[in-house]
C-alpha positions in Angstrom: 127.1 92.2 136.6 125.2 92.5 139.9 126.5 94.6 142.8 125.0 95.1 146.3 124.9 98.4 148.2 124.0 98.7 152.0 120.9 100.8 152.5 121.3 103.8 154.7 119.2 103.5 157.8 117.9 100.1 156.9 119.0 96.6 157.7 118.5 95.2 154.2 120.5 95.5 151.0 119.5 97.2 147.8 120.5 95.4 144.6 121.2 97.2 141.4 122.1 95.9 138.0 125.0 97.5 136.2 126.5 96.7 132.8 130.2 96.4 132.0 131.5 98.9 129.3 131.8 96.0 126.8 128.2 94.8 127.5 127.0 98.4 127.1 128.7 98.8 123.7 127.1 95.5 122.5 123.7 96.7 123.8 124.0 100.0 121.9 125.0 98.1 118.8 122.2 95.6 119.1 119.6 98.4 119.6 120.9 100.3 116.5 120.9 97.2 114.4 117.4 96.3 115.5 116.1 99.8 114.5 117.6 99.2 111.0 116.6 95.6 110.4 113.2 95.0 112.1 111.0 97.3 110.1 112.2 95.6 107.0 111.9 98.6 104.7 114.2 101.1 103.0 112.9 104.7 103.3 114.5 107.5 101.3 113.8 111.2 101.0 116.6 111.9 98.6 119.3 110.5 96.3 117.2 107.7 94.7 119.7 107.8 91.7 122.5 106.8 94.1 120.3 104.1 95.6 119.4 102.7 92.2 123.1 102.6 91.4 123.6 100.3 94.4 120.7 98.2 93.3 122.2 98.0 89.8 125.5 96.8 91.2 123.7 94.2 93.4 121.8 92.9 90.3 125.0 92.6 88.4 126.8 90.7 91.1 123.8 88.5 91.6 123.9 87.8 87.8 127.5 86.6 88.1 129.4 89.7 87.1 132.4 90.8 89.1 133.1 94.4 90.1 136.2 95.8 88.6 136.3 93.0 86.1 133.0 93.0 84.2 132.0 96.6 85.2 133.9 99.5 86.8 133.4 99.2 90.6 131.5 102.0 92.2 132.3 100.7 95.7 135.2 98.7 97.2 134.9 94.9 97.2 133.7 94.7 100.8 130.9 97.2 100.4 130.0 95.8 97.0 129.6 92.2 98.0 127.9 92.4 101.3 124.7 94.0 100.0 124.7 91.5 97.1 125.0 88.6 99.6 122.2 89.9 101.6 120.1 90.3 98.5 120.9 86.7 97.5 119.8 85.6 100.9 116.6 87.6 101.1 115.7 88.1 97.5 114.6 91.7 98.3 116.3 94.9 97.2 114.6 96.8 99.9 116.0 94.6 102.6 119.6 94.6 101.2 120.7 97.9 102.6 119.1 97.9 106.1 120.2 94.4 106.8 123.7 95.0 105.4 124.1 98.1 107.6 122.7 96.2 110.6 125.4 93.5 110.0 128.1 96.2 109.8 126.8 97.7 113.1 126.9 94.4 114.9 130.4 93.5 113.7 131.7 97.0 114.6 130.1 96.7 118.0 131.7 93.4 118.6 135.2 94.8 117.8 134.6 98.0 119.6 133.4 96.2 122.7 136.9 94.8 123.1 139.0 97.8 121.8 137.2 100.5 123.6 136.5 98.7 126.9 140.1 97.6 127.3 141.6 101.1 126.7 139.0 103.7 127.8 137.4 104.4 131.1 133.7 103.5 131.1 132.3 107.0 130.5 134.6 107.6 127.5 134.1 104.1 126.1 130.3 104.1 126.2 129.9 107.7 125.0 132.4 107.2 122.1 130.9 103.8 121.2 127.4 105.4 121.0 128.8 108.2 118.9 130.4 105.8 116.4 127.5 103.3 116.2 124.9 106.0 115.7 126.9 107.4 112.8 127.2 104.0 111.2 123.5 103.1 111.7 121.9 106.4 110.7 120.8 106.2 107.0 122.1 109.6 106.1 125.2 111.2 104.7 127.5 112.9 107.2 126.7 116.6 107.2 123.1 116.2 105.9 119.9 117.2 107.7 118.0 114.8 109.9 115.3 114.3 107.3 117.7 113.7 104.4 117.3 109.9 104.6 119.3 107.9 102.2 121.6 104.8 102.2 123.8 106.4 99.5 127.5 106.8 100.4 127.1 104.3 103.2 130.7 103.2 102.5 132.0 106.6 103.7 130.4 106.0 107.1 131.8 102.5 107.4 135.3 103.8 106.6 135.2 106.6 109.2 133.9 104.4 112.0 136.3 101.6 111.4 139.2 104.1 111.3 138.1 105.7 114.5 138.0 102.3 116.4 141.5 101.5 115.0 142.9 104.8 116.3 141.9 103.9 119.9 144.4 101.0 119.6 147.1 103.7 120.1 146.3 103.5 123.8 147.9 100.8 125.9 145.3 98.5 127.6 144.5 99.5 131.1 145.2 96.0 132.4 146.7 92.8 131.3 144.0 90.3 130.3 144.1 86.7 128.9 144.3 86.6 125.1 144.3 90.4 125.0 147.1 90.7 122.5 145.6 88.1 120.2 142.3 90.0 120.2 144.1 93.2 119.6 145.9 91.7 116.6 142.7 90.3 115.2 140.9 93.6 115.7 143.7 95.5 113.9 143.7 93.1 111.0 140.0 93.1 110.5 139.7 96.8 110.8 142.6 97.5 108.4 141.4 95.0 105.8 137.9 96.5 106.0 139.4 99.9 105.4 141.6 98.8 102.6 138.7 97.2 100.7 136.2 99.9 101.4 138.1 102.9 100.0 141.8 103.1 99.4 142.5 106.4 101.2 141.1 104.9 104.4 143.4 101.9 104.0 146.5 104.1 103.4 145.9 106.1 106.6 145.2 102.9 108.6 148.4 101.3 107.5 150.3 104.6 108.4 148.7 104.4 111.8 149.9 100.8 112.3 153.4 101.8 111.3 153.2 104.5 114.0 152.3 101.8 116.6 155.6 100.0 115.8 157.4 102.8 117.6 155.8 101.8 121.0 157.5 99.1 123.0 154.2 97.5 124.0 152.2 98.1 120.9 154.7 96.8 118.4 153.8 93.3 119.5 150.3 94.1 118.1 151.2 96.2 115.1 154.0 94.0 113.7 152.0 90.7 113.5 149.0 92.6 112.2 151.0 94.2 109.4 152.5 90.9 108.4 149.0 89.2 108.2 147.6 92.2 106.3 150.4 92.1 103.8 150.0 88.4 103.3 146.3 88.7 102.8 146.6 91.5 100.3 149.2 89.7 98.3 147.2 86.5 98.3 144.1 88.3 97.2 146.0 90.2 94.5 147.4 86.9 93.1 144.3 84.8 93.5 141.3 87.2 92.9 140.6 89.1 89.8 138.3 91.4 91.8 141.0 92.3 94.3 143.7 92.8 91.7 141.4 95.0 89.6 140.5 97.0 92.7 144.2 97.5 93.5 145.0 98.7 90.0 142.0 101.1 89.9 142.8 102.5 93.4 146.4 103.1 92.3 145.3 104.8 89.1 142.9 107.1 91.0 145.6 108.0 93.5 148.2 108.8 90.9 145.8 110.8 88.8 144.1 112.8 91.6 147.2 113.1 93.8 147.4 112.7 97.6 145.3 115.8 98.3 142.8 115.1 95.5 143.0 118.7 94.3 145.0 121.9 94.9 146.5 122.9 98.2 144.1 125.8 98.3 141.0 123.5 98.1 142.6 121.3 100.8 142.9 124.3 103.0 139.3 125.3 102.3 138.1 121.9 103.4 140.0 122.3 106.6 138.5 125.7 107.3 135.0 124.2 107.1 136.0 122.0 110.1 137.7 124.9 112.0 135.6 124.3 115.1 136.5 120.6 115.3 140.2 121.5 114.8 140.0 124.0 117.6 138.3 121.6 120.0 140.8 118.8 119.3 143.6 121.4 119.6 142.6 122.3 123.1 142.5 118.6 124.3 145.7 117.7 122.4 147.6 120.8 123.7 146.8 119.9 127.3 147.8 116.3 126.7 151.1 117.3 125.1 151.8 119.9 127.8 151.4 117.2 130.5 153.0 114.3 128.7 155.5 115.9 126.3 155.4 112.9 124.0 156.4 113.2 120.3 154.5 110.0 119.6 151.3 111.7 120.9 151.9 114.6 118.6 152.4 112.3 115.6 149.2 110.5 116.5 147.2 113.7 116.7 148.7 115.0 113.4 148.0 111.8 111.6 144.4 111.8 112.7 143.9 115.4 111.7 145.9 115.6 108.4 145.2 112.1 107.4 141.5 112.6 108.0 141.5 115.8 106.0 143.2 113.9 103.1 140.4 111.2 103.3 137.8 114.0 103.2 139.4 115.4 100.1 138.8 112.1 98.3 135.2 111.9 99.6 134.0 114.5 97.2 130.3 114.3 98.1 130.8 114.5 101.9 130.1 118.0 103.2 131.2 117.5 106.8 132.8 115.0 109.2 136.5 114.2 109.9 135.7 111.4 112.4 139.3 110.6 113.0 139.6 113.9 114.8 137.0 112.7 117.3 139.0 109.5 117.7 142.1 111.6 118.4 140.1 113.6 121.0 139.0 110.5 122.9 142.7 109.3 122.9 143.8 112.7 124.2 141.1 112.7 126.9 142.1 109.2 128.1 145.8 110.1 128.2 145.1 113.2 130.1 142.9 111.4 132.6 145.6 108.7 133.1 148.2 111.4 133.8 145.8 112.9 136.4 145.5 109.4 138.0 149.3 109.2 138.2 149.6 112.8 139.6 146.5 113.5 141.8 147.6 117.1 142.4 146.8 117.9 138.8 143.1 117.0 139.4 142.9 119.8 142.0 143.8 122.5 139.6 141.0 124.9 138.6 142.1 124.9 134.9 142.1 121.1 134.4 140.2 118.4 136.3 138.8 115.0 135.4 135.1 116.0 135.3 136.0 118.9 133.0 137.8 116.7 130.6 134.9 114.2 130.4 132.4 117.0 129.9 134.5 118.6 127.3 134.8 115.4 125.3 131.0 114.8 125.7 130.4 118.3 124.2 132.5 117.3 121.3 130.6 114.2 120.4 127.1 114.7 121.8 125.6 117.0 119.0 126.5 114.5 116.2 125.3 111.6 118.4 121.9 113.2 118.9 121.7 114.2 115.2 122.3 110.7 114.0 120.0 109.2 116.7 117.2 111.4 115.5 117.7 110.3 111.9 117.9 106.6 112.8 114.7 106.8 114.8 112.9 108.8 112.1 113.8 106.1 109.5 112.7 103.4 111.9 109.4 105.1 112.6 108.8 105.9 108.9 109.6 102.3 107.9 107.4 100.8 110.6 104.3 102.8 109.6 105.1 102.4 105.9 105.3 106.2 105.4 105.2 107.7 101.9 104.8 105.9 98.6 106.1 102.6 97.5 108.5 102.9 94.6 106.4 101.6 91.7 109.0 99.5 89.8 108.8 95.8 89.4 110.9 93.7 91.8 112.1 96.9 93.6 110.1 95.9 96.7 110.2 97.3 100.2 111.5 100.7 99.1 109.5 103.8 99.9 109.8 107.4 99.1 108.6 109.6 101.9 107.9 113.3 102.4 109.3 114.0 105.9 109.1 117.8 105.8 111.0 117.5 102.5 108.4 118.5 100.0 110.7 119.9 97.4 112.9 116.8 97.5 109.8 114.5 97.5 108.5 116.2 94.3 111.9 115.8 92.6 112.3 112.2 93.6 108.7 111.4 92.6 109.5 112.8 89.2 112.6 110.6 89.1 110.6 107.5 89.8 108.3 108.4 87.0 111.3 108.8 84.7 112.6 105.4 85.5 109.1 103.9 85.2 109.1 105.2 81.6 112.4 103.3 80.9 111.1 100.1 82.4 107.8 100.2 80.4 109.7 101.0 77.2 111.9 97.9 77.6 108.9 95.8 78.7 106.9 96.7 75.6 109.6 96.0 73.1 108.5 93.4 70.6 112.1 92.6 69.5 114.6 90.6 71.5 116.7 93.0 73.5 120.0 91.1 73.3 122.9 93.0 75.0 121.5 96.3 76.1 122.8 99.6 77.5 121.1 102.4 79.4 122.6 105.7 78.6 122.0 108.9 80.5 120.8 107.5 83.9 121.4 104.5 86.2 120.2 101.2 84.8 117.5 100.2 87.3 115.4 98.7 84.5 117.6 95.6 84.2 117.1 94.9 87.9 113.4 95.7 87.7 112.8 93.4 84.7 115.4 90.8 85.7 117.3 91.3 82.5 120.9 90.1 81.9 123.0 93.2 82.6 125.4 94.4 80.0 129.1 94.6 80.7 130.8 98.0 81.0 130.2 101.2 82.9 127.6 101.1 85.6 127.1 104.9 85.8 126.4 106.7 82.5 124.5 109.8 83.7 124.8 112.8 81.4 125.2 115.5 83.9 127.4 114.0 86.6 129.5 111.3 84.9 129.4 111.3 81.1 130.5 114.9 80.8 133.5 114.2 83.0 134.6 110.9 81.5 137.5 110.8 79.0 136.3 110.9 75.4 135.3 107.5 74.1 134.7 106.8 70.4 131.0 105.8 69.9 132.1 102.8 67.9 134.0 101.6 70.9 131.3 102.5 73.4 128.6 100.6 71.5 130.7 97.6 70.4 128.7 94.5 71.0 125.6 96.4 72.1 122.3 95.3 70.4 119.9 97.7 72.2 120.4 101.2 73.6 117.9 103.0 75.9 118.8 106.7 75.6 117.6 109.4 77.9 116.8 112.4 75.7 117.1 115.2 78.2 119.8 116.3 80.6 121.1 119.3 82.4 124.4 119.3 80.7 126.4 117.4 78.1 124.2 118.4 75.2 127.1 118.3 72.8 127.9 114.8 73.9 124.3 113.7 73.5 124.2 115.0 70.0 127.4 113.2 69.0 126.0 110.0 70.5 122.7 110.5 68.7 124.5 111.0 65.4 126.2 107.7 65.7 122.9 106.0 66.8 121.1 107.4 63.8 123.7 105.9 61.5 123.9 102.5 63.1 120.7 101.8 65.0 116.9 102.1 64.4 114.5 103.7 66.8 111.9 101.0 67.8 110.2 102.8 70.7 109.9 106.2 72.3 108.6 107.8 75.5 108.5 111.3 76.8 112.1 111.2 78.1 113.5 108.1 76.5 114.1 106.6 73.1 114.9 102.9 72.4 117.4 102.1 69.7 118.2 98.6 68.2 121.1 97.9 66.0 120.1 97.5 62.3 120.5 94.0 60.9 121.8 95.5 57.6 123.5 98.7 56.5 120.6 99.7 54.1 118.0 100.0 56.9 116.3 103.4 57.1 117.8 106.1 59.4 116.4 106.5 62.9 114.5 109.7 63.7 116.0 112.4 65.9 115.2 113.1 69.4 111.8 114.4 70.3 111.7 117.7 72.2 112.4 117.1 75.9 
């Protein structure tokens, strides 16, 4: 909007352009989304194996398979289908992740522009929105360095950011606006469903938060209809969608097997100690708020954000840092504190607590992470724009580049990994026999996507070192039932005993028809009297 200000000592007026908090949030979201989408390239400096797993899942969904039904889902339905839809629209693996994340950023900005702008004063709304949208947009895992660029574990960031926006609904709106309750209900429903179908632990905490809102005389009019809609949608999806029902069963199995804390009480405590600074900063703001308001509901909100966030972190095994729900609790505490100061102006005159100090304290809480993520996002945008690094030399895996951004050791390791997968692709390409139903054992199956082969049904992740050694024992006859071709990686850091047992079965039932430095290609024998397959070559 435009406002006019009388000029001091002049007869004219000076016009200045100012943006509303909602418009500022949308502008930040649009800028972040543009930095992701416009270069049109995926740049990675680490975790190509995780990226290839995402591509494998995209390829399977594009081929008509359903996650959780035809193959064990690596991601929740929401984060599985969106990249696959973008791939179907663009036909490019390299565009799938940047455009998907740009879409998530724009949708989150649209919801946040309502939730934050109607409940937080402008300084808090804009600074917190920038914090969340930069976390969501930056192609890096929370806790990693600025140069550790990767779209792996993107669902973790989606979950944290959606939960943080939902937590702000704890605050009552600052003013009554037309259709405000309807927009609040819609926001609560969209955010909670996104959390439920991203990762189950996020969904459980979000539902617990909506239940807490039922205890507020104003907020229950938002929470009660939202919960009814959510329950209806979940039941309808469970009854009408095989993907959703399979996801529900698998989520329940994991929760019952791993437990609420996903480990021992001691490991839970250790994860909390790694975030001691964040707990202390939140504790200071929360203590001041509780001291001035003396509200049990506020205490429950802060505890749910802290303990519930720590439970989520326990289930995110590969996330070294980042309980973003605590930052959401901090912005809620800051806003409640500032509202009490508005009600009692004498508080603002105290030396210990004043409005400017509260705002600066909150800014100090979120600014380091905001700058960290902004640097990573701009580094990715710059590297993608100038096409830094080397293109991944696999067929159909276009617009994907491996870059050395002061990450020489990682670059060498990832370059070796691209060569490893290139061997697998060439071995399958050179096969003179029909492949039939095939399986890649020991590494992610990027070869099927690269050669546009029909993917096999079954496990999507059969890495020796990180998955196969931890999976429940499966009889080889069951694992290879209905499989015509097996592409086996010969070397691995662990699981040698498992490799040898697998090899023994393949020798008895398959014939080696091709071999490379790190791979061997087996095909099932047409008859029982075929000669035995040779052993593994030295790795």
